[in-house]
C-alpha positions in Angstrom: -71.6 -63.6 -11.7 -72.7 -67.2 -11.0 -75.0 -67.7 -7.9 -76.0 -70.9 -6.2 -79.5 -71.9 -7.2 -82.4 -72.8 -4.9 -85.1 -74.9 -6.7 -87.0 -76.5 -3.8 -89.7 -74.8 -1.7 -88.4 -76.8 1.3 -85.0 -75.1 1.1 -84.0 -73.7 4.6 -83.4 -70.2 3.3 -86.8 -70.1 1.6 -88.5 -71.5 4.7 -86.9 -69.0 7.0 -87.8 -66.1 4.6 -91.5 -67.3 4.6 -91.5 -67.5 8.4 -90.3 -63.9 8.6 -93.7 -62.7 7.2 -95.1 -63.4 10.7 -94.3 -61.3 13.8 -93.6 -64.2 16.1 -90.9 -65.6 13.8 -89.4 -62.2 13.3 -89.0 -61.9 17.0 -87.8 -65.5 17.4 -85.1 -65.1 14.7 -84.3 -61.4 15.2 -84.7 -60.8 11.5 -87.0 -59.2 9.0 -87.6 -59.0 5.2 -86.6 -56.2 2.9 -88.2 -56.5 -0.5 -87.5 -54.7 -3.8 -84.6 -53.0 -5.5 -85.0 -49.5 -4.0 -85.2 -50.7 -0.4 -82.3 -53.1 -1.0 -80.2 -50.2 -2.1 -81.2 -48.2 0.9 -80.3 -51.1 3.2 -76.9 -51.5 1.7 -76.3 -47.7 1.9 -77.2 -47.8 5.6 -74.8 -50.8 6.1 -77.6 -52.8 7.6 -76.4 -56.3 8.8 -77.8 -58.7 6.1 -78.3 -62.5 6.5 -78.9 -63.6 2.9 -80.3 -62.5 -0.5 -82.8 -64.3 -2.7 -83.0 -63.1 -6.3 -84.6 -64.2 -9.6 -82.5 -64.5 -12.7 -84.2 -61.6 -14.3 -83.6 -59.3 -11.3 -80.0 -60.4 -11.0 -79.4 -59.5 -14.7 -80.9 -56.0 -14.4 -78.4 -53.2 -13.9 -79.5 -52.2 -10.4 -80.2 -55.8 -9.3 -76.7 -56.8 -10.4 -75.2 -53.9 -8.4 -77.2 -55.0 -5.3 -76.1 -58.6 -5.5 -72.4 -57.5 -6.2 -72.4 -55.2 -3.2 -73.8 -58.0 -1.0 -71.3 -60.6 -2.2 -68.5 -58.1 -1.6 -69.7 -57.9 2.1 -69.8 -61.7 2.3 -73.6 -62.0 2.4 -74.9 -65.4 1.0 -76.8 -64.7 -2.3 -79.0 -67.3 -4.0 -80.8 -67.4 -7.3 -84.3 -68.8 -7.2 -87.3 -69.2 -9.4 -89.9 -66.6 -9.7 -92.8 -68.8 -8.5 -90.8 -69.7 -5.3 -90.0 -66.1 -4.5 -93.6 -65.1 -5.2 -94.7 -67.3 -2.4 -92.6 -65.2 0.0 -93.4 -61.8 -1.5 -95.7 -59.6 0.4 -96.5 -57.5 -2.7 -98.9 -58.3 -5.6 -96.0 -58.1 -8.1 -92.7 -59.1 -6.8 -89.6 -57.3 -8.1 -87.6 -60.5 -7.8 -85.3 -59.4 -5.0 -85.5 -60.1 -1.3 -83.1 -59.5 1.6 -83.2 -60.9 5.1 -81.7 -58.4 7.6 -81.0 -58.4 11.3 -83.5 -56.4 13.5 -81.5 -53.7 15.3 -80.9 -54.4 18.9 -83.3 -52.4 21.2 -80.4 -51.2 23.5 -78.4 -50.0 20.5 -81.5 -48.1 19.2 -82.1 -46.6 22.6 -78.6 -45.3 22.8 -79.1 -43.4 19.5 -82.1 -41.4 20.8 -81.0 -37.8 21.0 -81.5 -35.7 24.2 -82.7 -32.6 22.4 -84.9 -31.7 19.5 -88.2 -33.6 18.9 -89.3 -37.2 19.4 -92.4 -38.7 18.0 -94.5 -41.2 20.1 -97.0 -43.4 18.3 -99.8 -44.5 20.6 -101.6 -47.7 19.3 -101.4 -47.0 15.6 -102.6 -50.3 14.2 -102.1 -49.9 10.5 -98.6 -50.8 9.4 -98.9 -48.6 6.3 -99.6 -45.6 8.5 -96.8 -46.4 10.9 -94.4 -46.7 8.0 -95.6 -43.4 6.4 -95.2 -41.6 9.8 -91.7 -42.9 10.2 -90.9 -41.7 6.6 -92.2 -38.2 7.3 -90.5 -38.1 10.7 -87.1 -38.8 9.2 -87.6 -36.3 6.4 -88.5 -33.5 8.8 -85.6 -34.2 11.2 -87.4 -35.9 14.1 -84.8 -37.5 16.4 -86.5 -40.9 17.0 -89.8 -42.6 16.8 -91.1 -44.6 19.8 -94.0 -47.0 19.5 -96.0 -48.5 22.3 -97.3 -52.0 22.6 -100.5 -51.3 20.8 -98.8 -50.3 17.5 -98.3 -52.4 14.4 -95.0 -54.2 14.3 -92.0 -52.0 13.2 -90.8 -54.8 11.0 -94.1 -55.8 9.4 -93.3 -55.9 5.6 -95.9 -53.2 4.9 -94.3 -50.9 7.6 -90.9 -51.5 6.0 -92.1 -50.7 2.5 -94.1 -47.6 3.6 -91.1 -46.2 5.5 -89.1 -46.2 2.3 -85.7 -46.6 3.8 -86.3 -44.2 6.8 -86.5 -47.2 9.1 -82.8 -48.0 8.3 -81.6 -44.5 9.3 -83.8 -43.3 12.2 -83.9 -44.8 15.7 -87.2 -46.6 15.9 -88.0 -48.5 19.0 -91.0 -50.3 20.6 -91.4 -49.8 24.4 -94.1 -49.9 27.0 -95.9 -46.6 27.8 -94.2 -46.4 31.2 -90.7 -46.9 29.7 -91.4 -44.2 27.1 -92.6 -41.8 29.8 -89.5 -42.6 32.0 -87.2 -41.7 29.1 -89.1 -38.4 28.4 -88.9 -37.5 32.1 -85.1 -38.3 32.1 -84.7 -36.0 29.2 -87.0 -33.3 30.7 -89.1 -33.2 27.6 -92.4 -31.4 27.4 -95.2 -33.5 25.9 -97.6 -32.3 23.2 -100.5 -34.6 22.4 -102.3 -34.4 19.1 -106.1 -34.2 19.9 -109.0 -33.1 17.8 -110.4 -31.0 20.6 -107.0 -29.4 21.4 -105.9 -25.8 21.0 -105.1 -24.8 17.4 -101.4 -25.8 16.8 -100.8 -22.8 14.6 -102.0 -20.4 17.3 -100.0 -22.0 20.1 -96.8 -20.0 20.7 -95.4 -21.8 23.8 -93.8 -25.0 22.3 -90.1 -25.4 22.8 -87.5 -28.2 22.6 -86.8 -30.7 23.9 -90.3 -31.9 22.9 -92.2 -35.1 22.4 -95.2 -35.3 20.2 -97.8 -38.1 20.8 -100.0 -39.3 17.9 -102.9 -41.5 18.9 -104.8 -44.4 17.3 -106.5 -43.9 14.0 -110.0 -44.3 15.3 -109.9 -43.2 19.0 -106.9 -40.7 19.2 -104.5 -40.6 22.1 -105.1 -42.8 25.1 -106.1 -41.4 28.6 -102.6 -42.3 29.7 -100.9 -39.9 27.4 -103.6 -37.2 27.7 -102.9 -37.2 31.5 -99.2 -36.6 30.8 -99.7 -33.8 28.2 -98.4 -30.3 28.7 -100.5 -29.3 25.7 -103.4 -30.8 23.8 -103.0 -29.5 20.3 -105.1 -30.0 17.1 -105.1 -29.1 13.5 -107.8 -26.7 12.3 -110.3 -28.3 9.8 -113.1 -27.1 7.7 -116.5 -27.4 9.3 -118.0 -30.8 8.4 -114.6 -32.5 8.0 -114.7 -35.6 10.3 -111.0 -36.3 10.7 -107.6 -36.2 9.1 -105.6 -39.4 8.3 -102.9 -39.9 11.1 -100.1 -40.1 8.6 -101.2 -36.8 7.0 -101.6 -35.2 10.4 -98.1 -36.4 11.4 -96.6 -34.8 8.3 -98.1 -31.4 9.1 -97.1 -31.6 12.8 -93.5 -32.6 12.2 -93.0 -29.9 9.5 -94.6 -27.2 11.6 -92.2 -28.3 14.4 -89.3 -28.0 11.9 -90.5 -24.6 10.8 -90.4 -23.4 14.4 -86.8 -24.6 14.8 -87.6 -27.3 17.3 -85.6 -30.1 15.7 -82.1 -31.2 16.6 
């Protein structure tokens, strides 16, 4: 398998890949970066539209790397071999695995059409940490949440750290960024009840009135859910904590909430 080589840092593909580390260029080009063997395999399995592949010689010669490149070539995706120092300039990780894909961002309208009308949705309200956003998406997909909706105050869906933390769930689950009013309009159209996670809320495990279709709202790491979502809530529900415990990480709380919802049979 002989690939075209890129040896200049000024190459157009390298320059585009570098630009996609920034949100404004991801939005401008409608593309984002997928880095590493495991995520590349997930992207291929999900039949994600890919623009190009950058790979080092060592990664291309590894068994899994060779399979990824072969699968991309079979689909007609341009694949280029480049030098490790050049790829390291693009890598968002401390130790690059030597494989990077550029993929199309899913169209918002197409994502919206995939949102189910029943089961549970998850609303993220101003979660600023991309690692938390990715981890929540990962737990949501694993538990059977129908879609994850982010409002304007959240970290970017296609931030490289979000993509890594989601561990492939981002390629399988409808994930969409909308304004609060647009999210609320969708929930009203689907006649969903709204449960807002709040430290002062009723004990989730004692509440027996939850039913689908349901939307859970998880608020910002430091301040919790906004007044906007608290006003819309049918229930304010919290997780019991030992006296003296200040708070629970939002990604950990999300995992508990979505699996408790699954246990109650509220998923699709």
